[in-house]
C-alpha positions in Angstrom: 3.4 8.5 -52.2 0.0 9.5 -53.1 0.1 12.3 -55.3 -1.2 15.4 -53.0 -3.2 18.2 -55.0 -2.2 21.8 -54.5 -4.0 23.2 -51.3 -4.3 26.7 -50.8 -3.7 26.8 -47.4 -6.1 29.1 -45.8 -4.6 28.6 -42.2 -0.8 29.5 -41.6 -0.1 28.7 -37.9 3.5 29.2 -36.7 4.1 27.9 -32.9 6.5 29.3 -29.9 6.0 30.5 -26.6 4.2 34.1 -26.1 6.2 35.9 -23.7 9.0 38.3 -23.8 11.4 36.1 -22.3 11.0 33.7 -24.9 11.5 35.9 -27.7 14.3 35.3 -30.8 14.7 32.0 -29.1 15.4 29.4 -31.2 11.8 27.4 -30.6 10.4 30.5 -31.4 11.1 30.2 -34.9 7.7 29.6 -36.4 6.3 33.4 -34.8 9.1 35.1 -36.8 8.1 32.8 -39.6 4.3 34.3 -39.4 5.4 37.6 -38.3 8.1 37.9 -41.5 5.2 36.9 -43.7 2.6 39.3 -41.9 5.0 41.9 -42.5 5.4 41.4 -46.0 1.7 40.9 -47.1 0.6 43.3 -44.6 -1.5 41.3 -42.3 -1.6 42.7 -39.2 -2.1 40.0 -36.3 -4.5 40.7 -33.6 -5.2 39.0 -29.8 -8.4 37.6 -30.0 -8.9 36.1 -26.6 -11.6 33.8 -27.9 -9.1 32.1 -30.1 -6.4 32.0 -28.2 -4.1 33.3 -31.0 -3.1 36.5 -32.4 -4.3 36.5 -35.8 -5.2 38.6 -39.0 -6.5 37.2 -42.5 -6.3 38.8 -45.7 -7.2 38.1 -49.3 -4.5 36.9 -51.5 -4.3 36.5 -55.3 -2.9 33.1 -56.2 -2.1 32.1 -59.8 -5.9 34.4 -60.8 -7.7 33.1 -57.8 -8.0 35.1 -54.3 -7.7 33.0 -51.5 -8.6 33.9 -47.7 -5.1 33.7 -46.0 -5.2 33.6 -42.3 -2.0 33.7 -39.9 -2.1 32.8 -36.5 0.3 32.5 -33.3 -1.3 30.9 -30.6 -1.0 32.4 -27.0 -1.3 28.8 -25.3 2.8 28.3 -24.9 4.1 26.0 -27.1 3.2 22.7 -25.3 -0.7 23.5 -25.6 -0.7 24.5 -29.4 -3.3 22.4 -29.7 -6.3 24.3 -27.8 -5.8 27.4 -30.2 -5.6 25.5 -33.6 -8.6 23.5 -32.8 -10.5 26.8 -32.1 -9.1 28.2 -35.2 -10.0 25.6 -37.4 -13.9 25.4 -36.0 -14.0 29.0 -36.1 -12.8 29.9 -39.5 -14.2 26.6 -40.8 -10.9 25.4 -41.8 -10.4 21.7 -43.2 -7.5 20.0 -41.7 -6.2 19.3 -45.0 -5.7 23.1 -45.5 -3.4 23.8 -42.1 0.3 24.2 -42.4 2.4 24.5 -39.1 5.5 26.1 -38.9 8.0 25.3 -35.9 11.3 24.3 -35.0 13.0 21.5 -35.5 16.3 20.8 -33.4 17.0 17.5 -35.3 18.0 19.8 -38.8 21.0 22.1 -38.4 20.6 25.7 -38.8 20.1 26.7 -42.5 18.0 23.8 -43.3 13.9 23.9 -43.7 11.8 20.4 -44.2 8.5 20.0 -45.7 6.4 17.3 -45.0 2.6 16.2 -44.8 0.6 13.4 -42.8 3.6 12.8 -40.6 3.5 12.1 -36.7 4.9 14.3 -34.5 8.5 13.2 -34.2 9.1 14.2 -30.3 7.6 17.7 -31.3 5.2 18.7 -27.9 3.5 21.2 -29.8 2.7 19.2 -32.8 1.8 16.6 -30.2 -0.9 18.8 -29.1 -2.1 19.8 -32.2 -3.0 15.7 -33.3 -4.2 15.3 -29.8 -7.0 18.7 -29.9 -8.1 17.6 -33.2 -9.1 14.0 -32.5 -5.5 12.3 -33.9 -5.7 13.7 -37.6 -2.2 14.4 -39.2 -3.7 15.5 -42.6 -1.6 18.8 -42.1 1.4 20.3 -43.6 4.5 21.1 -41.5 7.4 23.3 -42.2 10.2 22.5 -39.9 12.6 24.9 -39.5 16.1 23.8 -38.5 17.9 25.2 -35.4 19.9 22.4 -34.5 22.9 20.8 -34.4 20.8 18.8 -31.8 22.9 19.0 -28.6 20.9 16.3 -26.9 20.7 14.9 -23.5 20.1 17.1 -20.6 20.7 20.3 -22.4 18.5 20.3 -25.3 15.7 22.0 -23.5 17.9 24.9 -22.4 19.5 25.2 -26.3 16.3 25.2 -27.6 14.9 27.9 -25.3 18.2 29.8 -25.5 18.8 32.2 -27.9 20.5 32.9 -31.5 24.1 34.0 -31.6 24.9 36.9 -34.0 26.5 34.9 -36.4 23.6 32.3 -35.9 20.9 35.4 -36.5 22.6 35.9 -39.7 21.7 32.5 -41.4 18.6 32.6 -39.5 17.5 35.8 -41.6 18.2 33.9 -44.5 16.1 30.9 -43.5 13.1 33.2 -43.0 13.4 34.6 -46.2 13.7 31.5 -47.3 10.8 30.5 -45.3 8.5 33.1 -46.9 9.2 31.8 -50.3 8.2 28.3 -49.6 5.0 29.3 -48.0 4.1 31.2 -51.2 4.8 28.1 -53.4 3.0 26.0 -51.2 0.2 28.1 -51.9 0.9 28.0 -55.6 2.3 24.6 -56.0 1.4 20.8 -54.4 3.2 19.8 -51.5 5.3 17.0 -53.4 6.2 20.1 -55.8 7.6 22.3 -52.7 9.5 19.4 -50.5 11.5 18.7 -54.0 12.2 22.5 -54.6 13.0 23.5 -51.1 14.2 19.9 -48.5 17.4 20.0 -50.1 18.4 23.6 -49.6 20.8 24.3 -47.4 21.8 28.2 -46.3 25.3 28.9 -44.6 26.7 32.3 -43.4 
């Protein structure tokens, strides 16, 4: 693997479905992560129709330098996330390499996260939409939040669209805190450093 230079992520997008019915579901953990990061850093997200997103921005000091960090949650529904991401990249003039996508990963057990860079969608329809909408480019970073174990088969869709149990919510709370820490590390370090630090972490109840 080629060394990845430290990249200050200027556009951080959490994936999910926008209606109340999908709040607190496994498929919406990307939204949850962005909300939590925004709360910590007092970044208020407001709906912007032209960007098909709730978004907000703030200058944050990183290693003595100031960077503009943009948070966003598409209003397009998961499978059309690329529409919003493409608009956001163009409007804010952000390079694809400065894009961080946060989403659920049913192939990972709850309590685990994975950081990857430049990979294909792995069957995730939201990521598929993004890659298609930005001309097939994959040179962005993904932070995948485990929501498994994967039940497989016909019940997988209902599972990811289902809500967490109370016991799972306890683990999820720890995972969201870990996700905030991971984003902070991605802002300060290179992707490989962050992968090595967090990809082996497993949180339990």
